[in-house]
PDB file with SEQRES, HELIX, SHEET and CRYST1 records, atoms N, CA, C and O in Angstrom:
SEQRES   1 A   87  UNK UNK UNK UNK UNK UNK UNK UNK UNK UNK UNK UNK UNK          
SEQRES   2 A   87  UNK UNK UNK UNK UNK UNK UNK UNK UNK UNK UNK UNK UNK          
SEQRES   3 A   87  UNK UNK UNK UNK UNK UNK UNK UNK UNK UNK UNK UNK UNK          
SEQRES   4 A   87  UNK UNK UNK UNK UNK UNK UNK UNK UNK UNK UNK UNK UNK          
SEQRES   5 A   87  UNK UNK UNK UNK UNK UNK UNK UNK UNK UNK UNK UNK UNK          
SEQRES   6 A   87  UNK UNK UNK UNK UNK UNK UNK UNK UNK UNK UNK UNK UNK          
SEQRES   7 A   87  UNK UNK UNK UNK UNK UNK UNK UNK UNK                          
HELIX    1 AA1 UNK A   21  UNK A   85  1                                  65    
SHEET    1 AA1 2 UNK A   2  UNK A   5  0                                        
SHEET    2 AA1 2 UNK A  17  UNK A  20 -1                                        
CRYST1    1.000    1.000    1.000  90.00  90.00  90.00 P 1           1          
ATOM      1  N   UNK A   1     169.412  24.945-141.937  1.00  0.00           N  
ATOM      2  CA  UNK A   1     170.329  25.536-141.118  1.00  0.00           C  
ATOM      3  C   UNK A   1     169.643  25.992-139.806  1.00  0.00           C  
ATOM      4  O   UNK A   1     168.823  26.908-139.862  1.00  0.00           O  
ATOM      5  N   UNK A   2     169.915  25.449-138.736  1.00  0.00           N  
ATOM      6  CA  UNK A   2     169.247  25.660-137.418  1.00  0.00           C  
ATOM      7  C   UNK A   2     170.303  25.984-136.345  1.00  0.00           C  
ATOM      8  O   UNK A   2     171.439  25.512-136.383  1.00  0.00           O  
ATOM      9  N   UNK A   3     169.857  26.824-135.383  1.00  0.00           N  
ATOM     10  CA  UNK A   3     170.697  27.216-134.297  1.00  0.00           C  
ATOM     11  C   UNK A   3     169.915  26.954-133.066  1.00  0.00           C  
ATOM     12  O   UNK A   3     168.721  27.253-133.052  1.00  0.00           O  
ATOM     13  N   UNK A   4     170.531  26.380-131.948  1.00  0.00           N  
ATOM     14  CA  UNK A   4     169.822  26.162-130.689  1.00  0.00           C  
ATOM     15  C   UNK A   4     169.632  27.366-129.929  1.00  0.00           C  
ATOM     16  O   UNK A   4     170.465  28.265-130.035  1.00  0.00           O  
ATOM     17  N   UNK A   5     168.625  27.493-129.167  1.00  0.00           N  
ATOM     18  CA  UNK A   5     168.373  28.515-128.334  1.00  0.00           C  
ATOM     19  C   UNK A   5     168.468  27.998-126.867  1.00  0.00           C  
ATOM     20  O   UNK A   5     167.803  27.046-126.459  1.00  0.00           O  
ATOM     21  N   UNK A   6     169.277  28.648-126.174  1.00  0.00           N  
ATOM     22  CA  UNK A   6     169.533  28.135-124.731  1.00  0.00           C  
ATOM     23  C   UNK A   6     169.216  29.240-123.810  1.00  0.00           C  
ATOM     24  O   UNK A   6     170.113  29.700-123.103  1.00  0.00           O  
ATOM     25  N   UNK A   7     167.940  29.733-123.753  1.00  0.00           N  
ATOM     26  CA  UNK A   7     167.543  30.721-122.886  1.00  0.00           C  
ATOM     27  C   UNK A   7     166.611  30.185-121.843  1.00  0.00           C  
ATOM     28  O   UNK A   7     165.471  29.854-122.167  1.00  0.00           O  
ATOM     29  N   UNK A   8     167.025  30.083-120.634  1.00  0.00           N  
ATOM     30  CA  UNK A   8     166.213  29.423-119.550  1.00  0.00           C  
ATOM     31  C   UNK A   8     164.894  30.276-119.266  1.00  0.00           C  
ATOM     32  O   UNK A   8     163.911  29.664-118.847  1.00  0.00           O  
ATOM     33  N   UNK A   9     164.826  31.463-119.442  1.00  0.00           N  
ATOM     34  CA  UNK A   9     163.712  32.212-119.225  1.00  0.00           C  
ATOM     35  C   UNK A   9     162.492  31.885-120.184  1.00  0.00           C  
ATOM     36  O   UNK A   9     161.321  31.923-119.806  1.00  0.00           O  
ATOM     37  N   UNK A  10     162.896  31.562-121.456  1.00  0.00           N  
ATOM     38  CA  UNK A  10     161.959  31.214-122.430  1.00  0.00           C  
ATOM     39  C   UNK A  10     161.648  29.719-122.397  1.00  0.00           C  
ATOM     40  O   UNK A  10     160.556  29.304-122.783  1.00  0.00           O  
ATOM     41  N   UNK A  11     162.546  28.959-121.965  1.00  0.00           N  
ATOM     42  CA  UNK A  11     162.517  27.522-122.042  1.00  0.00           C  
ATOM     43  C   UNK A  11     162.710  26.963-120.611  1.00  0.00           C  
ATOM     44  O   UNK A  11     163.844  26.597-120.304  1.00  0.00           O  
ATOM     45  N   UNK A  12     161.758  26.869-119.754  1.00  0.00           N  
ATOM     46  CA  UNK A  12     162.055  26.447-118.312  1.00  0.00           C  
ATOM     47  C   UNK A  12     162.430  25.043-118.178  1.00  0.00           C  
ATOM     48  O   UNK A  12     162.944  24.632-117.137  1.00  0.00           O  
ATOM     49  N   UNK A  13     162.185  24.244-119.238  1.00  0.00           N  
ATOM     50  CA  UNK A  13     162.532  22.741-119.104  1.00  0.00           C  
ATOM     51  C   UNK A  13     163.994  22.467-119.615  1.00  0.00           C  
ATOM     52  O   UNK A  13     164.397  21.307-119.703  1.00  0.00           O  
ATOM     53  N   UNK A  14     164.743  23.481-119.932  1.00  0.00           N  
ATOM     54  CA  UNK A  14     166.099  23.399-120.323  1.00  0.00           C  
ATOM     55  C   UNK A  14     166.215  22.606-121.724  1.00  0.00           C  
ATOM     56  O   UNK A  14     167.259  22.036-122.043  1.00  0.00           O  
ATOM     57  N   UNK A  15     165.114  22.613-122.496  1.00  0.00           N  
ATOM     58  CA  UNK A  15     165.138  21.824-123.737  1.00  0.00           C  
ATOM     59  C   UNK A  15     165.680  22.812-124.796  1.00  0.00           C  
ATOM     60  O   UNK A  15     165.474  24.024-124.744  1.00  0.00           O  
ATOM     61  N   UNK A  16     166.368  22.206-125.733  1.00  0.00           N  
ATOM     62  CA  UNK A  16     166.851  23.048-126.833  1.00  0.00           C  
ATOM     63  C   UNK A  16     165.855  23.168-127.903  1.00  0.00           C  
ATOM     64  O   UNK A  16     165.306  22.168-128.364  1.00  0.00           O  
ATOM     65  N   UNK A  17     165.594  24.392-128.327  1.00  0.00           N  
ATOM     66  CA  UNK A  17     164.651  24.626-129.435  1.00  0.00           C  
ATOM     67  C   UNK A  17     165.433  25.041-130.614  1.00  0.00           C  
ATOM     68  O   UNK A  17     166.541  25.562-130.488  1.00  0.00           O  
ATOM     69  N   UNK A  18     164.844  24.807-131.834  1.00  0.00           N  
ATOM     70  CA  UNK A  18     165.467  25.097-133.011  1.00  0.00           C  
ATOM     71  C   UNK A  18     164.658  26.103-133.772  1.00  0.00           C  
ATOM     72  O   UNK A  18     163.432  26.006-133.817  1.00  0.00           O  
ATOM     73  N   UNK A  19     165.287  27.026-134.348  1.00  0.00           N  
ATOM     74  CA  UNK A  19     164.640  27.931-135.271  1.00  0.00           C  
ATOM     75  C   UNK A  19     165.171  27.765-136.594  1.00  0.00           C  
ATOM     76  O   UNK A  19     166.362  27.946-136.845  1.00  0.00           O  
ATOM     77  N   UNK A  20     164.303  27.422-137.458  1.00  0.00           N  
ATOM     78  CA  UNK A  20     164.839  27.099-138.874  1.00  0.00           C  
ATOM     79  C   UNK A  20     164.674  28.283-139.714  1.00  0.00           C  
ATOM     80  O   UNK A  20     163.882  29.186-139.444  1.00  0.00           O  
ATOM     81  N   UNK A  21     165.426  28.261-140.722  1.00  0.00           N  
ATOM     82  CA  UNK A  21     165.372  29.295-141.738  1.00  0.00           C  
ATOM     83  C   UNK A  21     163.974  29.271-142.567  1.00  0.00           C  
ATOM     84  O   UNK A  21     163.421  30.306-142.938  1.00  0.00           O  
ATOM     85  N   UNK A  22     163.540  28.144-142.781  1.00  0.00           N  
ATOM     86  CA  UNK A  22     162.245  27.995-143.384  1.00  0.00           C  
ATOM     87  C   UNK A  22     161.129  28.691-142.558  1.00  0.00           C  
ATOM     88  O   UNK A  22     160.253  29.347-143.122  1.00  0.00           O  
ATOM     89  N   UNK A  23     161.176  28.541-141.241  1.00  0.00           N  
ATOM     90  CA  UNK A  23     160.190  29.227-140.455  1.00  0.00           C  
ATOM     91  C   UNK A  23     160.216  30.704-140.619  1.00  0.00           C  
ATOM     92  O   UNK A  23     159.183  31.370-140.687  1.00  0.00           O  
ATOM     93  N   UNK A  24     161.466  31.227-140.683  1.00  0.00           N  
ATOM     94  CA  UNK A  24     161.573  32.626-140.830  1.00  0.00           C  
ATOM     95  C   UNK A  24     161.137  33.198-142.243  1.00  0.00           C  
ATOM     96  O   UNK A  24     160.654  34.321-142.385  1.00  0.00           O  
ATOM     97  N   UNK A  25     161.350  32.350-143.214  1.00  0.00           N  
ATOM     98  CA  UNK A  25     161.043  32.737-144.577  1.00  0.00           C  
ATOM     99  C   UNK A  25     159.508  32.649-144.720  1.00  0.00           C  
ATOM    100  O   UNK A  25     158.972  33.375-145.557  1.00  0.00           O  
ATOM    101  N   UNK A  26     158.757  31.812-143.963  1.00  0.00           N  
ATOM    102  CA  UNK A  26     157.415  31.603-144.215  1.00  0.00           C  
ATOM    103  C   UNK A  26     156.616  32.939-143.952  1.00  0.00           C  
ATOM    104  O   UNK A  26     155.674  33.297-144.659  1.00  0.00           O  
ATOM    105  N   UNK A  27     157.087  33.633-142.869  1.00  0.00           N  
ATOM    106  CA  UNK A  27     156.427  34.907-142.447  1.00  0.00           C  
ATOM    107  C   UNK A  27     156.754  35.975-143.544  1.00  0.00           C  
ATOM    108  O   UNK A  27     155.867  36.725-143.952  1.00  0.00           O  
ATOM    109  N   UNK A  28     158.043  36.037-144.022  1.00  0.00           N  
ATOM    110  CA  UNK A  28     158.391  36.993-144.939  1.00  0.00           C  
ATOM    111  C   UNK A  28     157.868  36.633-146.378  1.00  0.00           C  
ATOM    112  O   UNK A  28     157.809  37.480-147.269  1.00  0.00           O  
ATOM    113  N   UNK A  29     157.498  35.333-146.545  1.00  0.00           N  
ATOM    114  CA  UNK A  29     156.947  34.962-147.883  1.00  0.00           C  
ATOM    115  C   UNK A  29     155.588  35.346-148.073  1.00  0.00           C  
ATOM    116  O   UNK A  29     155.212  35.537-149.229  1.00  0.00           O  
ATOM    117  N   UNK A  30     154.734  35.500-147.062  1.00  0.00           N  
ATOM    118  CA  UNK A  30     153.508  36.079-147.274  1.00  0.00           C  
ATOM    119  C   UNK A  30     153.534  37.586-147.574  1.00  0.00           C  
ATOM    120  O   UNK A  30     152.716  38.077-148.352  1.00  0.00           O  
ATOM    121  N   UNK A  31     154.464  38.310-146.964  1.00  0.00           N  
ATOM    122  CA  UNK A  31     154.652  39.696-147.398  1.00  0.00           C  
ATOM    123  C   UNK A  31     155.162  39.832-148.836  1.00  0.00           C  
ATOM    124  O   UNK A  31     154.729  40.690-149.605  1.00  0.00           O  
ATOM    125  N   UNK A  32     156.134  38.911-149.166  1.00  0.00           N  
ATOM    126  CA  UNK A  32     156.611  38.894-150.563  1.00  0.00           C  
ATOM    127  C   UNK A  32     155.415  38.618-151.484  1.00  0.00           C  
ATOM    128  O   UNK A  32     155.213  39.322-152.473  1.00  0.00           O  
ATOM    129  N   UNK A  33     154.668  37.646-151.169  1.00  0.00           N  
ATOM    130  CA  UNK A  33     153.569  37.291-152.123  1.00  0.00           C  
ATOM    131  C   UNK A  33     152.573  38.436-152.229  1.00  0.00           C  
ATOM    132  O   UNK A  33     152.082  38.746-153.314  1.00  0.00           O  
ATOM    133  N   UNK A  34     152.281  39.062-151.094  1.00  0.00           N  
ATOM    134  CA  UNK A  34     151.333  40.153-151.226  1.00  0.00           C  
ATOM    135  C   UNK A  34     151.867  41.329-151.838  1.00  0.00           C  
ATOM    136  O   UNK A  34     151.118  42.112-152.423  1.00  0.00           O  
ATOM    137  N   UNK A  35     153.209  41.536-151.746  1.00  0.00           N  
ATOM    138  CA  UNK A  35     153.798  42.646-152.469  1.00  0.00           C  
ATOM    139  C   UNK A  35     153.829  42.327-153.999  1.00  0.00           C  
ATOM    140  O   UNK A  35     153.653  43.247-154.799  1.00  0.00           O  
ATOM    141  N   UNK A  36     154.045  41.070-154.419  1.00  0.00           N  
ATOM    142  CA  UNK A  36     154.062  40.726-155.778  1.00  0.00           C  
ATOM    143  C   UNK A  36     152.571  40.932-156.368  1.00  0.00           C  
ATOM    144  O   UNK A  36     152.390  41.408-157.489  1.00  0.00           O  
ATOM    145  N   UNK A  37     151.650  40.582-155.621  1.00  0.00           N  
ATOM    146  CA  UNK A  37     150.252  40.721-156.046  1.00  0.00           C  
ATOM    147  C   UNK A  37     149.958  42.192-156.251  1.00  0.00           C  
ATOM    148  O   UNK A  37     149.312  42.593-157.220  1.00  0.00           O  
ATOM    149  N   UNK A  38     150.461  43.005-155.288  1.00  0.00           N  
ATOM    150  CA  UNK A  38     150.270  44.484-155.440  1.00  0.00           C  
ATOM    151  C   UNK A  38     150.896  44.988-156.632  1.00  0.00           C  
ATOM    152  O   UNK A  38     150.359  45.861-157.315  1.00  0.00           O  
ATOM    153  N   UNK A  39     152.069  44.447-156.925  1.00  0.00           N  
ATOM    154  CA  UNK A  39     152.857  45.057-158.103  1.00  0.00           C  
ATOM    155  C   UNK A  39     152.177  44.597-159.355  1.00  0.00           C  
ATOM    156  O   UNK A  39     152.183  45.348-160.330  1.00  0.00           O  
ATOM    157  N   UNK A  40     151.548  43.344-159.418  1.00  0.00           N  
ATOM    158  CA  UNK A  40     150.904  42.963-160.476  1.00  0.00           C  
ATOM    159  C   UNK A  40     149.510  43.817-160.752  1.00  0.00           C  
ATOM    160  O   UNK A  40     149.093  44.046-161.888  1.00  0.00           O  
ATOM    161  N   UNK A  41     148.940  44.196-159.695  1.00  0.00           N  
ATOM    162  CA  UNK A  41     147.668  44.956-159.711  1.00  0.00           C  
ATOM    163  C   UNK A  41     148.093  46.355-160.402  1.00  0.00           C  
ATOM    164  O   UNK A  41     147.419  46.830-161.317  1.00  0.00           O  
ATOM    165  N   UNK A  42     149.167  46.931-159.941  1.00  0.00           N  
ATOM    166  CA  UNK A  42     149.622  48.241-160.318  1.00  0.00           C  
ATOM    167  C   UNK A  42     150.058  48.112-161.823  1.00  0.00           C  
ATOM    168  O   UNK A  42     149.817  49.028-162.608  1.00  0.00           O  
ATOM    169  N   UNK A  43     150.677  47.008-162.200  1.00  0.00           N  
ATOM    170  CA  UNK A  43     151.041  46.934-163.582  1.00  0.00           C  
ATOM    171  C   UNK A  43     149.789  46.771-164.421  1.00  0.00           C  
ATOM    172  O   UNK A  43     149.763  47.332-165.516  1.00  0.00           O  
ATOM    173  N   UNK A  44     148.778  46.077-164.026  1.00  0.00           N  
ATOM    174  CA  UNK A  44     147.576  45.891-164.771  1.00  0.00           C  
ATOM    175  C   UNK A  44     146.871  47.248-164.846  1.00  0.00           C  
ATOM    176  O   UNK A  44     146.339  47.605-165.897  1.00  0.00           O  
ATOM    177  N   UNK A  45     146.860  48.043-163.697  1.00  0.00           N  
ATOM    178  CA  UNK A  45     146.242  49.346-163.797  1.00  0.00           C  
ATOM    179  C   UNK A  45     146.943  50.338-164.683  1.00  0.00           C  
ATOM    180  O   UNK A  45     146.303  51.172-165.324  1.00  0.00           O  
ATOM    181  N   UNK A  46     148.195  50.256-164.721  1.00  0.00           N  
ATOM    182  CA  UNK A  46     148.996  51.085-165.664  1.00  0.00           C  
ATOM    183  C   UNK A  46     148.785  50.733-167.101  1.00  0.00           C  
ATOM    184  O   UNK A  46     148.775  51.589-167.985  1.00  0.00           O  
ATOM    185  N   UNK A  47     148.608  49.384-167.328  1.00  0.00           N  
ATOM    186  CA  UNK A  47     148.404  48.934-168.755  1.00  0.00           C  
ATOM    187  C   UNK A  47     146.907  49.406-169.121  1.00  0.00           C  
ATOM    188  O   UNK A  47     146.705  49.893-170.233  1.00  0.00           O  
ATOM    189  N   UNK A  48     145.965  49.280-168.289  1.00  0.00           N  
ATOM    190  CA  UNK A  48     144.601  49.721-168.722  1.00  0.00           C  
ATOM    191  C   UNK A  48     144.602  51.154-168.843  1.00  0.00           C  
ATOM    192  O   UNK A  48     144.027  51.665-169.804  1.00  0.00           O  
ATOM    193  N   UNK A  49     145.197  51.881-167.956  1.00  0.00           N  
ATOM    194  CA  UNK A  49     145.203  53.313-168.046  1.00  0.00           C  
ATOM    195  C   UNK A  49     145.907  53.738-169.350  1.00  0.00           C  
ATOM    196  O   UNK A  49     145.392  54.578-170.087  1.00  0.00           O  
ATOM    197  N   UNK A  50     147.022  53.186-169.614  1.00  0.00           N  
ATOM    198  CA  UNK A  50     147.732  53.507-170.912  1.00  0.00           C  
ATOM    199  C   UNK A  50     147.070  53.185-172.104  1.00  0.00           C  
ATOM    200  O   UNK A  50     147.170  53.938-173.073  1.00  0.00           O  
ATOM    201  N   UNK A  51     146.315  52.018-172.158  1.00  0.00           N  
ATOM    202  CA  UNK A  51     145.598  51.609-173.297  1.00  0.00           C  
ATOM    203  C   UNK A  51     144.366  52.514-173.502  1.00  0.00           C  
ATOM    204  O   UNK A  51     144.179  53.019-174.609  1.00  0.00           O  
ATOM    205  N   UNK A  52     143.586  52.721-172.561  1.00  0.00           N  
ATOM    206  CA  UNK A  52     142.360  53.560-172.705  1.00  0.00           C  
ATOM    207  C   UNK A  52     142.747  54.938-172.898  1.00  0.00           C  
ATOM    208  O   UNK A  52     142.126  55.617-173.716  1.00  0.00           O  
ATOM    209  N   UNK A  53     143.803  55.475-172.167  1.00  0.00           N  
ATOM    210  CA  UNK A  53     144.329  56.805-172.439  1.00  0.00           C  
ATOM    211  C   UNK A  53     144.812  57.111-173.727  1.00  0.00           C  
ATOM    212  O   UNK A  53     144.557  58.207-174.228  1.00  0.00           O  
ATOM    213  N   UNK A  54     145.540  56.192-174.367  1.00  0.00           N  
ATOM    214  CA  UNK A  54     146.054  56.342-175.690  1.00  0.00           C  
ATOM    215  C   UNK A  54     144.923  56.333-176.679  1.00  0.00           C  
ATOM    216  O   UNK A  54     144.871  57.141-177.606  1.00  0.00           O  
ATOM    217  N   UNK A  55     144.036  55.424-176.471  1.00  0.00           N  
ATOM    218  CA  UNK A  55     142.754  55.271-177.382  1.00  0.00           C  
ATOM    219  C   UNK A  55     141.959  56.627-177.253  1.00  0.00           C  
ATOM    220  O   UNK A  55     141.427  57.131-178.242  1.00  0.00           O  
ATOM    221  N   UNK A  56     141.900  57.158-176.089  1.00  0.00           N  
ATOM    222  CA  UNK A  56     141.025  58.439-175.987  1.00  0.00           C  
ATOM    223  C   UNK A  56     141.696  59.599-176.551  1.00  0.00           C  
ATOM    224  O   UNK A  56     141.036  60.454-177.143  1.00  0.00           O  
ATOM    225  N   UNK A  57     142.972  59.698-176.414  1.00  0.00           N  
ATOM    226  CA  UNK A  57     143.778  60.749-176.967  1.00  0.00           C  
ATOM    227  C   UNK A  57     143.758  60.532-178.543  1.00  0.00           C  
ATOM    228  O   UNK A  57     143.635  61.543-179.234  1.00  0.00           O  
ATOM    229  N   UNK A  58     143.852  59.468-179.079  1.00  0.00           N  
ATOM    230  CA  UNK A  58     143.869  59.247-180.542  1.00  0.00           C  
ATOM    231  C   UNK A  58     142.437  59.609-181.091  1.00  0.00           C  
ATOM    232  O   UNK A  58     142.307  60.222-182.151  1.00  0.00           O  
ATOM    233  N   UNK A  59     141.353  59.197-180.313  1.00  0.00           N  
ATOM    234  CA  UNK A  59     140.054  59.569-180.798  1.00  0.00           C  
ATOM    235  C   UNK A  59     139.872  61.122-180.812  1.00  0.00           C  
ATOM    236  O   UNK A  59     139.399  61.665-181.810  1.00  0.00           O  
ATOM    237  N   UNK A  60     140.232  61.819-179.742  1.00  0.00           N  
ATOM    238  CA  UNK A  60     140.108  63.259-179.647  1.00  0.00           C  
ATOM    239  C   UNK A  60     140.742  63.878-180.769  1.00  0.00           C  
ATOM    240  O   UNK A  60     140.113  64.717-181.414  1.00  0.00           O  
ATOM    241  N   UNK A  61     142.046  63.530-181.114  1.00  0.00           N  
ATOM    242  CA  UNK A  61     142.866  64.000-182.204  1.00  0.00           C  
ATOM    243  C   UNK A  61     142.198  63.781-183.476  1.00  0.00           C  
ATOM    244  O   UNK A  61     142.159  64.717-184.275  1.00  0.00           O  
ATOM    245  N   UNK A  62     141.644  62.616-183.777  1.00  0.00           N  
ATOM    246  CA  UNK A  62     141.000  62.180-185.012  1.00  0.00           C  
ATOM    247  C   UNK A  62     139.800  63.100-185.132  1.00  0.00           C  
ATOM    248  O   UNK A  62     139.616  63.695-186.194  1.00  0.00           O  
ATOM    249  N   UNK A  63     139.002  63.246-184.142  1.00  0.00           N  
ATOM    250  CA  UNK A  63     137.763  64.088-184.173  1.00  0.00           C  
ATOM    251  C   UNK A  63     138.140  65.471-184.571  1.00  0.00           C  
ATOM    252  O   UNK A  63     137.499  66.047-185.450  1.00  0.00           O  
ATOM    253  N   UNK A  64     139.173  66.050-183.952  1.00  0.00           N  
ATOM    254  CA  UNK A  64     139.655  67.410-184.346  1.00  0.00           C  
ATOM    255  C   UNK A  64     139.974  67.609-185.766  1.00  0.00           C  
ATOM    256  O   UNK A  64     139.631  68.622-186.375  1.00  0.00           O  
ATOM    257  N   UNK A  65     140.677  66.571-186.329  1.00  0.00           N  
ATOM    258  CA  UNK A  65     140.986  66.697-187.756  1.00  0.00           C  
ATOM    259  C   UNK A  65     139.738  66.570-188.631  1.00  0.00           C  
ATOM    260  O   UNK A  65     139.607  67.278-189.630  1.00  0.00           O  
ATOM    261  N   UNK A  66     138.827  65.676-188.264  1.00  0.00           N  
ATOM    262  CA  UNK A  66     137.564  65.514-188.957  1.00  0.00           C  
ATOM    263  C   UNK A  66     136.773  66.829-188.973  1.00  0.00           C  
ATOM    264  O   UNK A  66     136.302  67.327-189.995  1.00  0.00           O  
ATOM    265  N   UNK A  67     136.671  67.359-187.697  1.00  0.00           N  
ATOM    266  CA  UNK A  67     135.917  68.705-187.542  1.00  0.00           C  
ATOM    267  C   UNK A  67     136.530  69.762-188.474  1.00  0.00           C  
ATOM    268  O   UNK A  67     135.803  70.465-189.177  1.00  0.00           O  
ATOM    269  N   UNK A  68     137.839  69.872-188.479  1.00  0.00           N  
ATOM    270  CA  UNK A  68     138.537  70.882-189.232  1.00  0.00           C  
ATOM    271  C   UNK A  68     138.241  70.677-190.715  1.00  0.00           C  
ATOM    272  O   UNK A  68     137.924  71.608-191.456  1.00  0.00           O  
ATOM    273  N   UNK A  69     138.353  69.521-191.072  1.00  0.00           N  
ATOM    274  CA  UNK A  69     138.148  69.164-192.574  1.00  0.00           C  
ATOM    275  C   UNK A  69     136.684  69.535-192.892  1.00  0.00           C  
ATOM    276  O   UNK A  69     136.494  70.065-193.987  1.00  0.00           O  
ATOM    277  N   UNK A  70     135.721  69.347-192.157  1.00  0.00           N  
ATOM    278  CA  UNK A  70     134.278  69.568-192.363  1.00  0.00           C  
ATOM    279  C   UNK A  70     134.143  71.070-192.363  1.00  0.00           C  
ATOM    280  O   UNK A  70     133.418  71.577-193.219  1.00  0.00           O  
ATOM    281  N   UNK A  71     134.751  71.811-191.511  1.00  0.00           N  
ATOM    282  CA  UNK A  71     134.773  73.236-191.499  1.00  0.00           C  
ATOM    283  C   UNK A  71     135.343  73.827-192.766  1.00  0.00           C  
ATOM    284  O   UNK A  71     134.788  74.796-193.286  1.00  0.00           O  
ATOM    285  N   UNK A  72     136.430  73.283-193.284  1.00  0.00           N  
ATOM    286  CA  UNK A  72     137.097  73.806-194.465  1.00  0.00           C  
ATOM    287  C   UNK A  72     136.111  73.483-195.698  1.00  0.00           C  
ATOM    288  O   UNK A  72     135.947  74.306-196.598  1.00  0.00           O  
ATOM    289  N   UNK A  73     135.508  72.317-195.683  1.00  0.00           N  
ATOM    290  CA  UNK A  73     134.622  72.086-196.790  1.00  0.00           C  
ATOM    291  C   UNK A  73     133.389  73.112-196.759  1.00  0.00           C  
ATOM    292  O   UNK A  73     133.011  73.654-197.797  1.00  0.00           O  
ATOM    293  N   UNK A  74     132.796  73.346-195.551  1.00  0.00           N  
ATOM    294  CA  UNK A  74     131.722  74.356-195.424  1.00  0.00           C  
ATOM    295  C   UNK A  74     132.206  75.749-195.973  1.00  0.00           C  
ATOM    296  O   UNK A  74     131.472  76.434-196.685  1.00  0.00           O  
ATOM    297  N   UNK A  75     133.427  76.122-195.625  1.00  0.00           N  
ATOM    298  CA  UNK A  75     133.940  77.438-196.092  1.00  0.00           C  
ATOM    299  C   UNK A  75     134.076  77.498-197.633  1.00  0.00           C  
ATOM    300  O   UNK A  75     133.735  78.496-198.268  1.00  0.00           O  
ATOM    301  N   UNK A  76     134.575  76.418-198.187  1.00  0.00           N  
ATOM    302  CA  UNK A  76     134.731  76.464-199.663  1.00  0.00           C  
ATOM    303  C   UNK A  76     133.394  76.360-200.318  1.00  0.00           C  
ATOM    304  O   UNK A  76     133.241  76.947-201.389  1.00  0.00           O  
ATOM    305  N   UNK A  77     132.357  75.643-199.770  1.00  0.00           N  
ATOM    306  CA  UNK A  77     131.011  75.672-200.386  1.00  0.00           C  
ATOM    307  C   UNK A  77     130.462  77.085-200.289  1.00  0.00           C  
ATOM    308  O   UNK A  77     129.918  77.593-201.270  1.00  0.00           O  
ATOM    309  N   UNK A  78     130.592  77.763-199.091  1.00  0.00           N  
ATOM    310  CA  UNK A  78     130.174  79.144-199.010  1.00  0.00           C  
ATOM    311  C   UNK A  78     130.794  80.056-199.833  1.00  0.00           C  
ATOM    312  O   UNK A  78     130.110  81.008-200.210  1.00  0.00           O  
ATOM    313  N   UNK A  79     132.178  79.959-200.271  1.00  0.00           N  
ATOM    314  CA  UNK A  79     132.793  80.751-201.239  1.00  0.00           C  
ATOM    315  C   UNK A  79     132.196  80.496-202.637  1.00  0.00           C  
ATOM    316  O   UNK A  79     132.029  81.425-203.427  1.00  0.00           O  
ATOM    317  N   UNK A  80     131.880  79.223-202.930  1.00  0.00           N  
ATOM    318  CA  UNK A  80     131.389  78.945-204.295  1.00  0.00           C  
ATOM    319  C   UNK A  80     129.966  79.591-204.410  1.00  0.00           C  
ATOM    320  O   UNK A  80     129.595  80.146-205.444  1.00  0.00           O  
ATOM    321  N   UNK A  81     129.189  79.485-203.278  1.00  0.00           N  
ATOM    322  CA  UNK A  81     127.878  80.116-203.226  1.00  0.00           C  
ATOM    323  C   UNK A  81     127.946  81.696-203.505  1.00  0.00           C  
ATOM    324  O   UNK A  81     127.209  82.264-204.311  1.00  0.00           O  
ATOM    325  N   UNK A  82     128.877  82.293-202.773  1.00  0.00           N  
ATOM    326  CA  UNK A  82     129.077  83.701-202.974  1.00  0.00           C  
ATOM    327  C   UNK A  82     129.484  84.111-204.376  1.00  0.00           C  
ATOM    328  O   UNK A  82     129.037  85.132-204.899  1.00  0.00           O  
ATOM    329  N   UNK A  83     130.350  83.288-204.982  1.00  0.00           N  
ATOM    330  CA  UNK A  83     130.784  83.497-206.394  1.00  0.00           C  
ATOM    331  C   UNK A  83     129.589  83.431-207.297  1.00  0.00           C  
ATOM    332  O   UNK A  83     129.509  84.229-208.231  1.00  0.00           O  
ATOM    333  N   UNK A  84     128.654  82.537-207.086  1.00  0.00           N  
ATOM    334  CA  UNK A  84     127.517  82.328-207.972  1.00  0.00           C  
ATOM    335  C   UNK A  84     126.456  83.513-207.861  1.00  0.00           C  
ATOM    336  O   UNK A  84     125.788  83.907-208.817  1.00  0.00           O  
ATOM    337  N   UNK A  85     126.394  83.985-206.677  1.00  0.00           N  
ATOM    338  CA  UNK A  85     125.465  85.146-206.405  1.00  0.00           C  
ATOM    339  C   UNK A  85     126.019  86.449-206.895  1.00  0.00           C  
ATOM    340  O   UNK A  85     125.276  87.217-207.505  1.00  0.00           O  
ATOM    341  N   UNK A  86     127.290  86.755-206.669  1.00  0.00           N  
ATOM    342  CA  UNK A  86     127.949  87.896-207.067  1.00  0.00           C  
ATOM    343  C   UNK A  86     129.025  87.693-208.057  1.00  0.00           C  
ATOM    344  O   UNK A  86     130.170  87.716-207.607  1.00  0.00           O  
ATOM    345  N   UNK A  87     128.862  87.490-209.373  1.00  0.00           N  
ATOM    346  CA  UNK A  87     129.937  87.185-210.241  1.00  0.00           C  
ATOM    347  C   UNK A  87     130.826  88.319-210.557  1.00  0.00           C  
ATOM    348  O   UNK A  87     131.791  88.156-211.303  1.00  0.00           O  
TER     349      UNK A  87                                                      
END                                                                             
């Protein structure tokens, strides 16, 4: 789809120029492509952050449970020790 331009100041030879839709889309296509690449980079960053964040949170919670379990075991051994010394 093209439309002629009949502007004598821009075209001194009085020739008809055509502007095509493809020509207009080529400029906006580069913006669209760069925006899509930007969205993909953001999605990748969110995935990496979510994956490592979830892994880190799971590791910290697991460490807390293991530390508490070890603490409870130490307390029970200390109680058995006190029972053996002072019956």
